C-alpha positions in Angstrom: 0.2 0.0 0.1 2.8 2.0 1.2 4.0 1.7 -2.9 0.8 2.5 -4.2 1.0 5.9 -2.2 4.4 6.7 -3.7 3.6 6.4 -7.0 0.1 8.3 -7.0 1.7 11.1 -5.6 4.8 10.6 -8.0 2.1 10.9 -10.7 -0.3 14.0 -9.1 3.7 15.8 -8.8 4.3 14.4 -12.4 1.0 15.9 -13.7 1.4 19.4 -11.7 4.9 20.1 -12.9 3.5 19.9 -16.8 0.3 21.9 -16.1 2.3 24.6 -14.1 4.9 24.8 -16.9 2.3 25.2 -20.0 0.9 27.5 -18.1 3.8 29.6 -17.5 4.4 28.8 -21.1 1.0 30.1 -22.6 1.7 33.2 -20.4 4.9 34.3 -21.8 3.6 33.1 -25.0 1.1 35.8 -24.4 3.6 38.6 -23.0 5.7 38.6 -25.9 3.4 38.6 -28.7 1.4 41.5 -27.2 4.8 43.1 -27.3 5.4 42.4 -30.7 2.4 43.6 -31.4 3.4 46.9 -29.5 6.2 47.1 -31.3 4.9 46.3 -34.7 2.0 49.1 -34.1 4.7 52.1 -33.2 6.8 51.2 -36.2 3.2 51.4 -38.5 2.5 54.5 -36.8 6.3 56.1 -37.2 6.2 55.2 -41.2 2.5 56.8 -41.2 3.5 59.9 -39.9 7.0 59.7 -42.0 4.4 58.8 -45.0 1.9 62.0 -43.7 4.7 64.3 -43.3 6.4 63.3 -47.2 3.0 63.5 -48.5 2.4 67.3 -47.2 6.0 68.2 -48.4 4.8 67.2 -52.0 1.5 68.9 -52.1 3.3 72.0 -50.8 5.1 71.9 -53.8 2.8 70.8 -56.2 0.5 73.6 -55.0 3.2 76.0 -55.4 4.0 74.6 -58.8 0.8 74.8 -59.6 0.0 78.2 -59.0 2.8 79.5 -60.5 1.5 77.7 -63.8 -2.1 78.2 -63.7 -1.9 81.8 -65.8 -0.4 79.8 -68.6 -2.8 77.0 -68.0 -6.0 79.9 -69.0 -4.3 80.8 -71.8 -3.5 78.0 -73.7 -7.1 76.4 -72.6 -8.7 79.4 -74.3 -6.6 79.0 -77.7 -7.6 75.5 -77.6 -11.1 76.1 -76.8 -11.3 78.6 -79.7 -9.9 76.5 -82.2 -12.3 73.3 -81.3 -15.5 75.6 -81.2 -15.3 77.1 -84.7 -18.2 76.7 -86.4 -18.0 74.7 -89.8 -14.2 73.9 -89.1 -13.6 69.9 -90.0 -10.0 70.4 -90.4 -7.9 71.7 -87.2 -4.6 73.7 -88.8 -2.6 75.8 -86.3 -0.8 79.3 -87.3 1.7 80.2 -86.3 1.0 82.0 -83.1 -0.5 78.5 -81.8 2.4 76.4 -82.7 4.6 79.5 -80.9 2.1 79.5 -78.1 2.0 75.6 -77.3 6.2 75.4 -77.5 6.6 78.0 -75.2 3.5 76.2 -72.6 5.5 73.1 -72.7 9.4 75.0 -72.6 7.4 76.8 -69.6 6.1 73.6 -67.8 9.0 71.8 -68.3 11.2 74.5 -66.7 8.9 74.9 -63.2 10.8 75.6 -59.9 10.2 73.1 -56.8 7.8 71.0 -59.3 9.3 66.4 -59.3 11.8 67.5 -57.0 13.9 69.9 -59.0 
């Protein structure tokens, strides 16, 4: 009988040690996973902040460049509308002034400061 009690007690100790070790393992896993998720969130927030800052800088540059080129765009648009809305005009042949205006617009658009990181 004494041997039976010792065997049962040993089995209970082994089972309880296994249960406690599993519980600690699970607890450590949960804490480690929570730490990893927190770290990933912080990295994502840092990346998002950096992207927002970069986007704001690009928007500012683009707005400045667009403001600079607004007058030229209006002139070109008016010239194109004049040629498109002329009644009875099937063939669109541009006169020399129109070609020069278009070339000047292209040259100006290619040299706007601050646009496309130039």
